[in-house]
N, C-alpha and C positions, 0 to 999 in steps of 0.2 A: 273849583267845586268838583266833587266826585260825581261821576255819572253813574247812577244806580240803575238796576233793573226795575223798570216800571212798566208792567204789562198794560195797565190801563192807559198810560200815556202813549205807549207804542200803538195800541189799537186806535186810540182817538186820533193820533197823528195820521195814521194810514187812512182812517175814515175821512178825515178832513181833506186829504188830497185825492179822494175818490178811488182808492184801491180797495174795492169791495169784493166780498165773496158772493157774487150774484147767483151762483148756481148751488150754494149750500154745501159744497164738498169740503169745506174747511180751508181752502186755499183762495186767497184774494187774487183778483185779476187786474191786468193792465186795462186801459180804456179800449183796446182792441179785442178784449176777451181772453187773451192768453194768460196763463197762470203765472204768478210770481214764484217761479221755480229757478233755483240757482245751483250750479255745480260748485260744491264746497271742497276745495282741495286742502288736504291735511297731510302731515307726515305719516309714515307707516310705523310709528312707535306707539307704545301704550298710552303715554301722556297725551299725545295729539289725538288719539282715538277717543279718549274720555272727554277732553275739552271739546272736540267736535260734536260728540253726543249731547253735551250740555248746551252748546250753542244751538244745535239743531232743534232741541226741545224748546228752547226759548223762542226761536224764530217760528216754529210751528204753532206755538200758542198765540202768536200774532198773525197767523194766517199766511206765513211765508214757508214755502216748501224748499227743502234742500236735499241734494244727493251727496252724501259723503264720498269723496274720492281719495282714499289713502294712496300715496305715492312715495317712492324712495326719494332721498334727498336730491340726487342728481336730476331727476325728473321734475321735482318741485322747483328747483333752481332754474332750470330751463324754461318751464312754463311761466314762472313769475317774472324773470328778468328779461328774457329774450323773445318769448312768444306771446306774452300777455294772454295766455290761454287758460283763463279761469274766471269765475264770477266772484267767488269769495276764497280767501286763502288764510289759513292759520299756520303760522310758524313763529319762530323766535329768533331773536338776534342777541348776540353778545356785544356789549358796548365797551368802549374804552373809557377810562376815568376822565379823560379830557373830552369835552362835548363836541369837538370838531367833527369827528366821524358821524356822530348822530345828526349833525347838521347837514353834512354832505348828502345824505341819502334822500333828502327831499328837494334837492336843487333841480331846476328845470333841465339844465344841461347834463344831468345824470340819468335821465330817462334812457332806457336801454343799457344802462350800466349799473349803478348802485341803486337807482330810484325804482323800486319794484311796484310802487303804488301808482305811478303815472302822474302824481301830483306836480303841479307847476303853478307857482305864484310869484310874480315879480317882487311884491313887497317882502315875502319871505326871503327870496334871493338877496335882496338889499340888506336885510338884517344879518344874513349869514356873512356876506362880504364885509359888512361893518365889523362883525366880530373878528374876522381875520385881520383887518387893518388896524384894529384898536391897539394902541400902545399902552394906554391907561387901563389898569386892571378893572376898575369899576365900569368903565366904558364898555369893555368886553363882556362883563357880567350882564350889563343892561341889554346889550344886543342879543346875548344868548337867551336871556329870559324872554325877550320879545319874540325870538324864534320859537321857543317852547310854547308860549301863549298862542301864537298863530297856529302851530300844529295842533295844539289841544282844541282850539275852537273850530278849525277847518276839518279835523279828523280824517286825514288820509289813512291813518292807522288808528285802531282802537286798542290800546294796551289792555289786556285782560288779566294778566298776572305778571309778577316779577319773580324770577328765579334768583335764589341767593348764589351769587358768584363772587368770589373774593379774587381781586386782581392785585 
């Protein structure tokens, strides 16, 4: 299923878990009263700036405050992979036609290396290693689909757009 932008659902979900705007300033708060405010790291290019603005607007409509922090690629790479110094991060990856690399980037043992989200799930890892060990084509396809479904449902990343890249 496609995940659509549903502001009413977002607001209801946040209300249901008691992230309320108790002081009426347009920003919801945690239970300790501190605002839902996040540092939102984006690239320093025009596409990232525009995507960041669109996301920032949507989050604001749900009572979530963000501060856009445009950075160069090297800084973004360091903050995302080695320092984990961000709250939200928008960037894009280029993937190989074979799904192996796309699978590696969510493995537990790739945290501090390829895994920039910090996602770690033993069931996902088992699907990945099953895909690597599969000799039968359909067995590998099934394992890759299971990996994709797990990532889709757990959402360590939320794909926003797909760039057309011919490999």
